N, C-alpha and C positions, 0 to 999 in steps of 0.2 A: 639683310637678305643677300646682298652682293658679297659681303665679307664671308658668309658661310659658304656660298657657292665657290668663291675663289679659293678658300682654304681647302676645299675638298677636291676640286677639279682643275685648278690652275696649274700651269707649268712652272710658275714662279710664286709660290705661296707665301714668300716673305713680304711681298708687296701688300701693304695695307690699302684696302679699297673703301671708299666712302664718298661723301659729298665735299667737294673742294671749293675754295674761294672763286676760281675762274668760272665754274659751272653756276655758282650763285649769281655772278655778274650776267651770265648768259640768260638765266631764268628771269631776272629782273628786266632785262632788255626786251625779251620776248613778251613779257606781260605788258610793259609800257607801250609796245608797238601794236599788239593785237587786240587787247581788251577794249581799248577805245573804239575799235571797229565793230564791236559787238560779237567777236569771235569767242566761242567756248574755249577757255584757256586750257582746261585739262584735256579736252578732246584734241586740241591743236598740239599740245605737248606729246600726247600719245601718238599722233601721226608722225611727229618729228622722230619719236623713238623708233617707230616701225621703219621709216626711211633710213635712219641711222643704223639700224640693225642690219639691213641689207648691205649698206655701204661698208660696215665693219667686216662682214663676211666676205665681201669682194676684196677688201684690202688684205685679209688673211689668206685667201686662196691665191691671190696674185703675188704673194711674197713681198708686199711693199715694205714690210718691216726691215728688209735688207738695207733700206735707206738709213737705218740707225747707225750703220758703220761710219757715217759722216758726222754723227753727233759727238761733240767733245765738251769739255768743261766750259768752253766759251758759251755755248748755247744753254747748257744746264745752269750755269751760274746766273745768266741773264734771266732765265725763267724762274729760278729759285728766288732771285731778288724781287721779281715781280710778285710772286706769290706771298713773300714775306710782307711786302708793302700792302698787299690786299688785306692780309690779316690785321695789320695795324690800322688800316682805314676802317675796316668793319668794327674794330674795337672803339674807335672814335665815334662812329655812327651810332653804336649802341649807347654810348654815354650821352650823346645829344638828345636822345629820346627821354632822358630823365628830367630835363629842365621843365617840361610842362607841369610836373608835380610840385614844383617849387624849388627854391635855391638850396634848401636843406637836403632834399633828396638828391639833387645834382651833385652837391658837395660830397655827401657821403658815398655816392656811387663812384665818383672820381677817386676819392681817397681809398676805397676798398679795392678798386681796380689796380691802383699803383702798389698797394700792399701785397696783392696777389702776385703781381709781377716781381716785386723785390724778393718775396719769400721763395717763390719758385726758382728764381735765379740763384738765390743763396743755397738752395738745395743742390743745384748743379755744381756750385763751387765746392760745397762740402764733399760731393761725390768725387771730385778731382783732387781733393786735398789729402793730407796725411792724418787727418783727425779720425779718432775712433778706430774701431776694428774694421777690416775690409768689408765684412758682411753688413755692418751698420752703415758704412758709407754707401754701399751699393743699394741698400734698402732706401736710404734717404734720397739718393739720386733717381731711382726708378719710381718710387711711390710718393715722392715729396709733392709733386704737382696735384694729384688727386686728393691727397690729404690736406693740402692747402685750400682747395675748393671746399672741402667739408668743413674745415675750421672757420673760414670766413663766411660761410653760410650761417653758422651760428653766431659769429662775431657781431653781426649787425643787430643782434637782439640784446646785447649787453647794455645796461644802463639806459640813458636817454635815447640812444639810437633805436631802441625798440619802438619808440613812438613815431618814428619817421616813416612815412609811407614810401615804399620802394617798388619799382616795377620788377616783376619776377618772371621766370621762364613760363611761357604759356604751355599748357598741356591739354590733352583731350582724355576721353574715356579709354580704358584699356583695350588695346587691339582694335581701335576704331580710328578712321581717318579724322583729321582735324576739321575738315569741312563737312557740311551736311550732305553727304553723298555715300554711295556704296563703295565697296573695295575696288570693283572693276569700273574703269572709266568707259562711258558710253561714247566711244570714239566715232561712231556713226552719226553722232549729232553734230555734224559739221558739213559745210558746203564743199562742193567739188573744187571751187576756186581756192578755198583755204587749204585743201589737200595739196594743190600745186604750189601754193605759197610756202608750205611747210618744207618743200624739198630743199631750197637754198639754205634754210635754217638748219636742216639736218646735215647738209654738206659742211657748214661751218662747225657744227657740233662734232662731226666725225674728224675734221682736221684738228680740233682742240683735243679730242680724246686720243687720237693717234700720237700726238706729241706729248700731252700731259701724262697719260698712263705709261707710255714707253719710257719717258724721262724718269718718272717715279721708279719704274722697275730698274732702270740703269743705275740710278743713284743708290737704290736699295741693294744693288749688287756691285757697288763701286770697287775700285782697285784696292781700297783699304780693307776690304773684307775678304779673307781667304776662303772663298766658297769652293765646294767640291762637287756640287750637283749642277748639271747643265741648265741653261735657260730655255725658255719656250715662248718667245715673243709672238710668233705667228698664232699659236693656239690661244694665247691669252687675249689677243685682239678679237679672235673669233668668239671667245667666251664673253668678252666685254660687250660685243654686239648683242648677245643673248640677254645679258642683264640689263642692257639699255632698253631693249624692247619690252621686257617684263616690267621694268620700272615705269615706263610710259603707260602700260596697261593698268598698273596699280595706282597711277597718279603720284608716284614718288619722284623726288629729284634724281637725275641720272647720276649713278656712281662711277668713279674711276679711281686710279691710283692717287694716293695722298702724299703731298710734300708739306711739311717735313716728317710726317708720321712714318712713312715707309722706311727711310734710312734710320730713324730712331728705333724702329722695331728690330731691324737687323743688328744695330749696335747693342741693343739690350740682350741679344742672344750671343754676343761674343764672349768666349771664355778666354780670360787673360792670365798672364803670369808676369812676375816682376823680373826684370833683367837689369844689368848694369850697362849703360850706354855712354859714349863720350859726350861731354858737355859741348853744346853747340858753340862754335867760334873759338874754342880754346886753342886749337892748332893755328888758326888764322892769326890770333893775337900774338902768339909766339913768333910766327913767321914775320909779322909786321915789325916786331921789335928787333929781330936779328938781321933782317934784310936778306938779300940774295948772295952776299959775299961768302957766307959760311953755310954750306948746305948741311954740314953735320950738326951745327947748332940749331938750324931751323927744323930738323926732324925731332919728333917727340918720342922719347922712350916710353915703354908701356908704364913704367913706374911714375913717370912725370905727367902722363895724360890725366886730365880731369874727367871724372865719371860722375854720373848721377843715376839714381834708381828710377826706373820708368816702367809702366805697365804696357805690355805689348799683347796683341791678339794672338792666341794660340790656334783657335779654330772657332767656327760659328756652328751653333746647334741648329742645323737646318731641318725643320720639321713643319708640320701643318697644324699642330695642336694649338699653339698660341694664337694664331690668326682665327682659328675656328672658335676658340673660347671667347675671344673678344667680340666676335660676331654674335655668338649665342648669348652673351651677356646683354647685348643691345636688345635682344628679344625679351630677355627676362626683365629688363628695366621697363618694358611696356606693360607690365602687370600693374594692377590698381594701386597697391601700397607703395611701390617704388615710384610710380608717377606722382603720387602726393609728395614724396620726398623731393623729386626733381622740381616740382612746382614751387618749392621753398627757396630755390637758388636765386639770389638777386641777379638782375641783369648786369649790375656793376661787376660781379664776380666773373660773369661770362666775358665781359670786356677785358678783364685782367687776364683771362685765359687766352684770348686772342692776342693780347700784347705779348704774353709769354711765348706763344708759338712763333710769332713774328720775329721777336728779338733772338730767339734761339736759332731760327733759320738764318738770320743775318749774321750771327756770330761766327758761323762756319762757312759763310758764303765766300767764294773766291774773289768777288769784286771788293768786298769789305776788307779782306786780307791784303789785297794789293793797295787799296786806299790807305790802310794803316801804314804800310811801308812807305808810300809816297809822302805822307804827311809826318813821318817820323824824323827825328833829329838825325841827320846823316852821320854825325859823329858816333851815334849809338847803333848804326846799322852796318858797321864794318863786319865783313864776312857773310852778310846776307846774300843768298844766291842771286837775287836780282841785281846786286851791285856789280856782278860780273859782266853785265851787259854794257857794251860801249855806248850804245845810243839809249840813254835813259828816257828820252822823249817817247821811245817806242812803248814804254809801259803806260804813259799817259794816253797815248793813242789807242792802245788795246783796251784799257779800262773805259776810255771815252766812247768807243764804239759800243761796248756793252751797255753803258748807261744811256746811250742814244736810243738803242732798240728798246730798252726798258721804258724810257720816258715817252716814246711814241705809243707803245702799247698801253701804258698807264693813262696817258692823256686821252686816248681814244675811248677807254672805258668810262670816262666821265662825260661822254657826249652821247647823242642819239645813235652814233655810228659804232657804239660799243659792240654790236653784234659781229663786227669784223675783226676784233682784236686777236683771235687765234691765228689769222693769216700773218699778222705782224710777228707773232711769237715764233713762227717757223722760219722767218727770213734770216735770222742769224746763222742757220745751218749752211745755206749756199754761200753766204757772205764769208763765213770763216773758211769754207772749203776751197773756194776758187778766187776770191778777191783779196782777202787779207794777206795770203802768202806773196802776192805781187808787191806789197808795200813793205813787209817785214821779212827779215832773214830767217833761215831755218833755225838757227841758234836761238833767236828771239822767240820764235813760236814754240820751241821745245821748252824754254824757260817759263813762258807765260801760260801755256795751254798743255793739256794732256787728255788722252782718252778717258772717258767716264768709267768704263768697265774694262776688264782684262780680256785678252784674246780668247781665253777659255769661255768666258760668258758670251762674247760676241761671235763665237764660232757658228752659231745657228743662223746668223744674218750675214755671213760672208767675211767675218773677221773685222779688224780695225783698219780703217782707211789710212794708208801711209806707212804701214808696217812692211808689207811685202815690197812695195815700191815707194820710195820717198817722194816728197813733193817736188823735188827737183829732177825726178826721173831716175835717181841712183838707188841701188839696193841698199837697204839699211843693214848694218852688221848687228851682231848680237848685243854688243855693248850699247849701241844707239837705242835699240829696242828697250833694253832694261833701263836705260836712263830715262826714257819717257814713261814707262809703265811701272817701274818700281819692282815690288816683290814677286809678281807672278808673270813676268814678261817672257820667260823662256822655259825650256824643259820639255822633255818628251812626254811627260805625263799630263801635259796640257792644263797646268794650273792647279793640279791636285796637290794638296798640302799634306805633308807628313805630320801627323799629330804626335809630337814627342812628349814623353813623360817628363814633367818638370824635374823629377829626381835624376834623370839621365841627361840633362842638358849639359853640353860641353862648354869649355871656356873660350871666349872670343880672343882672337889675335888682332893685330893692327889692321889686316886686310878686311876683316869682318866689321871692325869699327868704321872703316871707310864706307862700306856699303850702307851701314846705318846712317852715317852722316849724309850720304847722297839722298837717301829717302827723306831725311829731315829737311834738306835743302829744297827738295821739290814741294814738300808740304808747306813750309814756311813761305815760299814764294807765291802761294795761292793757286798753284797749278792743281794740286789735289787738296781740297779743303778738309781739315780735320773736323770730326763731329764730337769727339770727346777724347779724354786722355787715354781711353782704352785703345785707340787706333794709332797712337803715336809710337814712333821708334820701331816699326816692325820690319824695316828693310833688313834683309839678310836672314830673318827668321822664317820667311815663308817662300824662299826660292827653292822649291822642291826639285826643280830640274837643274839647278846650278850645282857645281861641284863642291861649293863651300856650304851647302845647306845644313850639313850635320854639325858644322862648327860655327853656326851663326848665332848661337845662344850663349850669352855670357852668364857666369855664376848666378844661378837662380836664387831668388830670395823668397822665402815663404813666410807668410804671416803666422 
């Protein structure tokens, strides 16, 4: 329902909308707190939806989304790390429900969940490899996970496994609620006291959705995606309030932006090309060998520079059709024959899907990328952008702060106070904006953190904090802006990218190779987390306002 509405009317239709892990935690907590009191759960949730709808509309009208200008990778990585762990936790919880059926059922479910995880992960590796034709790799990468679910749904019927009883996905009659009730919730079947009690729950829900949905939209429109259409944060919050109220009236879970599905959707719409880019660290290794006494020897000629072939994003197919189709398919799945098929899926396969989404989100998370650097052999990290920082303990401190906020939010969700976890999730925003710069230098903050979206995307909410006026009160120059934001930091056309024909791409010189190297530095440091090989090496190819934009593509390679 929400997917169809957002695909047709949202200002940011690339954002996938559905039921997330955090809202599941919210629903469980409300149920545990209110049902023992004898409260009608569906009526109470409907009142929460009505209260939240009004709050969302107030937030949209009062332009509170302007606060997104303070949201950086620090907050998004912390929240993304939390969501990924929620998916992994839910996968484990699904597997624990298999033990009452016996050890054979539990063992088979665990085995199948791990096989689903490994197979889906292998599909992603194939998509980033050089195996097969480009179209075959893309098909395996995009459709490998759903095909894996179909395969292992039938896999459990092979041989003696067919005799093992497994818990399967519960289903209902076609286009009917799962509970014995009508489509519309009788929200009047509730006391006036419970109506008042629903208000603070709605306030917490509104805080969660303001942060969760907007962060999903920011990540789906991240700096690694060369988008050309403007954002619409205020309108989308207004529309989200409408879907929240309708979902409450229908007795459905409240929908909002999905992580990691939203950025995966944008990534799947990226049109890429192959270019020749410098090998990371080749110049640094040469400089280390020659020293500073001979500047001529330390510089690398074009013929001596090491290059590799890499896929870069040319443009994103920005449209509403894909989001609408996936929402419409959910309605089609509710038909009788397909519900029977859905009911055949073992819950162990569902657990494997949760593991897949969690691990994929962790693999591209900035916290994980920084931890990989910190625990890597220092002899093998020569030339890494974070090695340029004099105070290496600043990296530990930065990552430690992110993990602290995550740990507090995750711990709260395991207690009866789980209803307050959204408040913890938004605390990293003021901490990063006003407290962290007092401990760390501007250079350290630039290396470890970055805006989530480009100035073009953030224009509707007042721009990116710190670009017009630096944290130390000084004005940022153009080079500083581009260093922080990468490919779309400058230009008079406000981030609009020139779509060049691959046949007309020009050859890169040493200056353009340096711009690509700077983008790789920022990405490898964890400041801008990669989501697939499609988004790598794009610096210099998308600076439409920069003077070197037409020379930023090196020898195109076609399959």
